[in-house]
N, C-alpha and C positions, 0 to 999 in steps of 0.2 A: 196435534195442535192443542194448546192449553185450554182453548174454549171447549173442546170435546171432553177433556178431563173434568171440566166443571159439571157437565151433564151427568157423566158416569159416577161422579161422587156426590150427587145431590141427595143421596139417602141419608147423608150426615148433615145435621143442622149447620147452617152457614157459619155460625159463631164457634162451632166446635172444631176449629182448625188444629193444626199440629201443636201450636203453642198451648191452647187450652187443654188438649188431651194430655200433654206432658205434665201440666200442672195437676190435673186430676189424678194421674197415676202416681205422682210423687206424694200426694196427700192421702194418707191412709184412712182418714176419718171421713166416712161417707156422709156424715151429718152436716159437714161444712159445705156451703154452696160454692159454686164457681166464683161468684162475685166476691164472697168473703175471702176466698183463696187469693184472688187477684188483688184485693185491697192490701194484702200483706206484703206484696212485692214493692220494690222501690219505684218511685215515680219515673226515674230514667228508664228502668226496665219496661214499665208499662207503656211509656211514651214510645220506646223503640218498637215494641210489638205492635202497637196500634198504627205506628207510622208504616210498617211493612204491609199491614192489611190495607191501609188507606192507599198507598202507592200502587198496590196491585190493581186498584180501580182507577186512581187518578192518573197514573202514568200513561196507560193507553188512551184514557179519555181525553187527557190534555193533548196528547199527540194527535188524536183525531180532530179535536177542536182547532188546533193550530193548522193542520193540513187543510181542513175545510175552509177556515177563514183565509188561509194563504191564497186560495183560489180567487177570493175577492180582491186581495192585495195585488195579485198578478194582473187581474183584469184592470184595476185602477192604474197600475204601472204602464201597461200597454196603451191604455187610453191617454195617459199623460204624455207619452212620447209621440202621440198623434198631434197634440196641440193643447193650448190652455182651454179653449172652448170645449174640446172633447173631454178633458179631465173634469172640468166643471160640470158638464152634462152628466157624465158617469157618476160623479160624486153626488149630485142632487138625486139622480135616479136610484142609485143603490143605497145611499144613506138616508134619504128622506122617505121616498115611497116604499122601496123594497125593505129599508131598515125598519119602518113602521110595521110592515107585514112580518118581517123576521122576528121582531120582538114579541108580537102577539102569538105567532105560531109556536115559537120556542117556549114561551112562557106557559101556554096552555098544554103543550106536550109534556111539560115537566111534572104534571099531575101523576104521570106513570111512574116517576121515580119512587114516590111513596107507596102508591097502590101496588105496583108490581114488586117492589122491594119487600113489603110486608107479606104479600102473598107467597113470594119465594121463600122467605124466612120461615113462614108457617107451613110450608110444604103444600100449599094449595096451588099446584102447578097449572092446572087447567084454567084457572082464572086469569093467568097472565095473557093468554091468547085472546080471551074475551075482552079484557081491559084494552088491549092493543086495538082491536077492531072497533070498540066503542070510541076510542080516541080518533081513529081514522074518520068515522062517521061525523063526529062533532067538528073536527077541523076542516073537513071537506065542505060541510055546510057553511062554515065561516068563510072559506075561500070564495064560494059563490057570492055570499053577501058582500064581500069586499071588492068584487070586480069593478064597480064604478070608480073606485080609487085609482085603478090602473087605466081605465078607459078615458077618464076625464083628468088625467094628470096634468096636461098642458094648461088648461084654463085654471086649474087649482093652483098651480105654481105661479102663474101670472097674478092671480088674486092675492097670493101671499107676498107679492112684491119682487119676485125674481125677474132678472133681465129677460126680455122677449126671446133673444137668440138662445139663451141657456134653457129657457122653459120649453121652447119648441123641440130642441134636440133631446132634452131630458124626457119629454113625453113619448118620443119615438123609442128611446131606450127602454122606458118602462113597459111599453107594449111588448117589446121583445122579451121581457122578463116574466110574462104571464105563465109560461110553462113551469118556471122555477117556483112561482107562487103556489101552484098546486103540488109541486114536488115537496115543498116544505111540510105540507099537511100529511104527507105519507112518510117522509124520511125521519122527521123528528120523533114521532111516537115509536117508530121501529127501532131507532137508536136507543131510546130510553128502555124499551122492552128488552133489548139485548144487554144493556148495561146492568140492569137489575139482576141478570143471571151471570154476571162477571164474564161476559163474552167480549171483553174489551179488545182483545188481540185481533179478533175478527174485524171489528169496526176499524181498528187502526190500519190493518192491511188493505182493506177496501178503500179507505180514504187516501192512502198512499198511492194506490193505483190510479184513483181519480185525479189526484194532483199531477201525476206524471202525464196523464191524458190531457189535462187542462193546459199544462205548459206547452205541450206539443201542438194542440189545436190553436192556442192563442198565437204562437209563433207563426204557424202556417197561415192563418187568416190575415195577420197584419203584415208580415214581411214576405211571404211567398205569394199569396193570392191578392194581397192589398185590398181587402174587402171593407175595411173601416170599422167604425165603432159598433154597428149593429151586429156584425159577425162576431165581435168580441163577446157581446152579451149572449149570443146564441151558443158560443163555446162554453160559457159558464153554465147555461142550461143543460147542455149535454153532459158536462162533468158531474153535475149534481144528480142527474138520472143514473149515471154510472154507479154512484154510491148507493142509491136506493135499490136498483135492480140487483146489485151485488149482495146487499144485506137481505133483501127479500128472497133471493134465490137460496142463500144459505139457510134461511129460516124454514122455508117450505120444503126444501129438499133433504130434510133429515138432520139439520143442525140443531133443532130444538124439538126432539121427539116428545118430551113430556109437556112442554109449555105451549106448543102449537098443535092443537087437535084438528085444525082445519077451520074453514069459515063456518061461523055459527050464527043462527038467528037470535041467539041470546045477546048478541052485540047490540041489538036494537031495543033492548029493555033497559030501563033505568037511565035513559039518556039525559033527562033533565038534571038528576042528581049529579051525574058525571059532568055535565056542562058546568054546574056551579062549582065543582071542585076544580075544573080546568081554569075557570075564570079566576078563582082564588089563587091558583098557582101563577097564572099569567100576570097578575098585577105586580108580582115581585120583580119580574124581569122586564115587563113592558115599560114601566117608568124609567128603569135603568137604561134601556135602549132608546126610548123616545126623547130623552132630553138632548141626545146627540142631534136628533132630527130638528128639534127646536133651535139649537145653536146654529146649525147650518142654514136654516131658513132665515133666521135673523141676520146672519152674515151676508146673505144675498141682497139685503137692502142697503149695504154700505157702499161708499164710493169705491170705484175700482173693484167691483164685486167679483170678477173672475179670479183675481189674485187672492182676495180674501177667502173666497169659497175654496179655492185650491189649497191654500195654506191650512185652513182649519180642517179640511177633509183629510189632508195628509196626517195632521196631528191626531185626528180621531181614528184614522186607520192604524197608526202606530199604537195608540192606546187600545184599540180593539184587538190588535194582534197580541199584545201582552195580556189583555183581559181573557184570552182563551185559556190561560193558566188558571186563574181563579174560577172560571166557568167549569174547568175540569174538576176543580175542588168542589164546586157547587154540585156537580153530578155525583162525585165520589161520596161526599158527605151525605147526600140524599139517600144513596144506596146503603151506606154504612149504618146510618141512624135507623133507617127502615128495617134493615136486617136485625139489628140489635133489639129494636122494639118488637119485631115479629117473633123473636126468640125469647121475649120477656125480660130483657136486660136493660133496665132504665139507666143504671149507672154507666154501663158500657156505651150507651148512646150519648150520654153527656160528655164522657171522656173523649169519644171520637170527634165530637164537635170542637172541643178545646184543641185537640191535636191538629185538626184541619185548619182552624183559624191561625194557629201558630206558624204552620208551614207556609200558608199563603201570604202572611205578613212578611216573613223573611224574604220570600221571592220578590214581593213588591218593593222592599227596600233595595234589593240588588238592582232591579230595573230603574228605580228612582236615581240611583247613583250613575248608572250607565247613560241615561238620558242627559244628565247634567254634564257629564264628561264629553259626550259626542254631540253636543247641541248643534254644531254647525254642519254636521254630516248626515243628519237624520233623513233629509228629503231627497238625497241623491238617487235613490232607487226609483222615485216617482217622476222626477222632473229635473231638467237642467236650467230652468228659468231662474235667473238671478233674483228678480223680485220675490218669487215664491220661496226660494231658498232663504232669503233674508227674513221673510215673514215667519217662516217655520222656526228659524233660530230665535227670533224674538219671543216666540210662544213656548220655548222649551222648558222654562221654569214652571209655568202653569201646567204644562203637559206632565212634567215629572211628578208633581204633587197629585194630579188627577190619577195617574197610574198607581201611585201609592194607595190612595183612598179606594180606588176600584179593585185593588187586590184584596181588600177586606170585606167590602159590602156584599158582593154576591155570595160569599161563603156564609156570612151571617144570615142572609136570606134563606139559604139552603138548610140552615140549622133550625128554622122556625117551625116547620111542620104544618099541620092542617088545623090546629086549634084556632077558632075564630078570633080569640083575643090576640094571639100571636100574629095572625094574618093582618089584623088592623095595625099592630105595632110596626110590622114590616112596611106596610103601605105608607104609614105616616112618616117613618124614617126615610123612605125613598123621597117623599115629597119635600121634606125639610132639606135633605141632602142635595136634591136637584136644585132647589131654590138658592142654596149657598153656592153651588157650582156655577150657576148662571150669573 
């Protein structure tokens, strides 16, 4: 497996791949640095080489993101075929409450992209396992602190103006999602830990297995056992734990012999500093995810709220599906920049960021065109309700431009790094962008 080859070859700095080795062999002057040699090559050649490096990370990472998010889409689709109320309840439960939680957990776990990436590039392998365990401690504490959000979801949704029937059913769905709430705290850091070591193929295969399991479970609980919306939520819980236990088993059973030294008490030191770094990382993605939550909550106050919530949730689900691609770039550029900086190559880090933004923008333009072309067929996977289909079609132009802008923004966030000034720039950019989007 390619992931095993990564560990066996980690005696060589991550940046000294075949391409850089070839350049250094061809240049007979030992006084010329690698960056100087690279700068003499054509832009197209450099772009091609960096693209290959980037897609080695982004390809499996994007596939993992898409398969993981597809489980949410499948859950929404099965709920939608139970009825408009069930779709609205699942939309509110997963996008508002669980979406709030998802954004926070994913954002805070993204701290590991920089920390583990730089440690791996600098060959400080033992620190990767320590960083992973610190992230687990911080995120599990946050999970406990956020429990009232799940327990009191129904009165909170009513307070926000959601219809009573939707709020009641959404509250029950959210309670069923509590196991996944804790799974996020374990799964996201572990995923970043493996990505920083280029173990992306392992993540991709485990996610594929979980997606197959989820499709089978969802079909069984809806069409075979006819257990309803709560069983659909429990199927999603099981599928996410399949991912976590698969990755955890790989990590502790010899898949990461250099970077996983076992559980260590060192994980409990420096927690406050690690918490501050996690929060800094979290704000980049939290505002990105939370404005979806605000939009859906506001929609619940409109007339004919069920149709409005269903239509907007479908649009947000399609947007979220496509957004898994730039989130793959977000993860990829975080690793590439960290590896370059860890190896002392500032110019390489800057060029990696440029290439990543270019690729993500091109993909965003492709999806922008597809949404405009197939505007009247977008919602068929979720529902057969004519009012909802019409509402989604009317929103297609806004959806297309939202997809285009969201293809760029997460990658720019991933390029920013840990510098306080850049963190503030990213936060301000998110706030302005979200205000315009709303």
